[in-house]
N, C-alpha and C positions, 0 to 999 in steps of 0.2 A: 620489197626489200624491210630486212629487219634495221630496226634502228638499235647502236648503243645509249645510244643519246638516256637520259635518268630524268625527270625531273625535280627537283628539289622542291621541299615541301619550306612554306614559306614562314617566316617567323610566328604568327600568328597563330599558324595551323598548329606550329612546335608547344606553340606556349600554351591550345583549346587542349590539347595532348594530354601533357604536363598535370593541366591542370583538371581533367575528367581521372585521373592513374590516380594523381594526390590530392585533393579536393582543401584535403586544408592550408593548401601552399598559394603561393600569388608568385604567377612569374609575369615577371617586367618585360618593359622591350623598350627602350629606350638608345633611340640616335643610332637606330639597326644592330645595337644588340640588344640578343638574349642574356636576360636574367636571372638566375632561381637561386636560390638557397633551401636548404631542406632538412631536418635531419636524419639522417640513418643510422636504422640499428641491423647490424646484417641480419644476428639472431637472436633468441632470447634471452640469452648466457653472454652480447656482447654488449660491450659500451658504447655509446650515441655518438658521433658523429654528426655535429654540422658543416656541410660543402656547400657549396657554390659553382656554380655551374656559369660559365659564361661563352655564349655562341654568335657569331656571326657569320651572317648568311655567304658560303663561296670557304669558312675557313673549318678546322677542325674543331670541335668543343674541347675546350679545356672544363678539366674538374680540378678543384683547389680541396683540400683541408684549411677548413679554418676553425673550429677547432675539435676536440682539445691541438696542444701540441703531441705531437707523432710523437713518441718517444722513441732510442734507438736501441737494438737488442745489443748488450753490453759487449765493447769490442768493436763496435759497426762506426763509421763516420759518417753514412748518410743511410737515406733511406734505399731501400729494392723501386726498383720499377715507378720512381720518379724524375720529371721533369730538372726538378729543381725542390731539392731537402728542405729551404730556408722559406720559400712560399710554400712548399706542400703542395707545388702543382702534381697530382698521380698522373701517369700513364695505364691504361686502361685499358689502350688497342694498341697493335701496329697499323703505326699509320699506313705506313709504303707500304701492306700486307691488303688494303684496303677492305679493311674490313669490317667496317663505315664507309654511308656516304649521304648524302645530305639531300635522300631520296629515303632516308630512315627514322621512327620517330625518336629522340631522344627517351621521350620515358618508356619505348622498349626496352633499347639499348643501351644508353651511354649513363644511365641510370644507377638497372640492374648489374649493370657491368662495376659499378661506383661499389655498390655495395659488396659486390663478390671481391670484389679488392681490397677495401678494409676487414672481409675477413678470412685472404689468405694475408695483411698484413699480422692479422690479431695474431697466429700461427705462425707466424715469421717471428714477432716481438714475442712468442713463448719457445719455440725453437732454434731459429736462429737459422733456419729454411724455408727458403723459398720457395712452396708448392703450387705456386699460381699460373706454372709455365712462363714464356714471354721470351725476350729477348736480351740477353743482358751484355748489360759492360757495350752501346757502340759510341762511338763516337758520336760527341757534339758534331752540330752543324748550324754554324752561322749563331747556336744560341737560344736558335728558334726554332720551336716549332708550330705551324700553321693545322 
């Protein structure tokens, strides 16, 4: 009988994979939280963004753009596809759709998706249109997303 159980990759495995893909970076594990800060340049013509990833086993990874402060398209009051404009906490996948789970390597999914989000951000900043797809204008639930 087949099982629907998926094995979560532990934090050390996730950190090792990140280190193997990004050898100049230094992921850390402290208090059951995997943290990683790194610069991402989505294309050769793009700006460079410092991002911070925070992941606790059993929860969804959280990704923040820490530098620079992201600009808004003229006339807009908030960033597109974020959980929090002020914290620059970006939405890189639809959590209820289960597009990511803990048996997937963050280095192969979350980090490339972050780079893709940044590319779509740059296009939005230039055109005012979000071309990255996704779900728009969902109501907030308890102001937290796991």
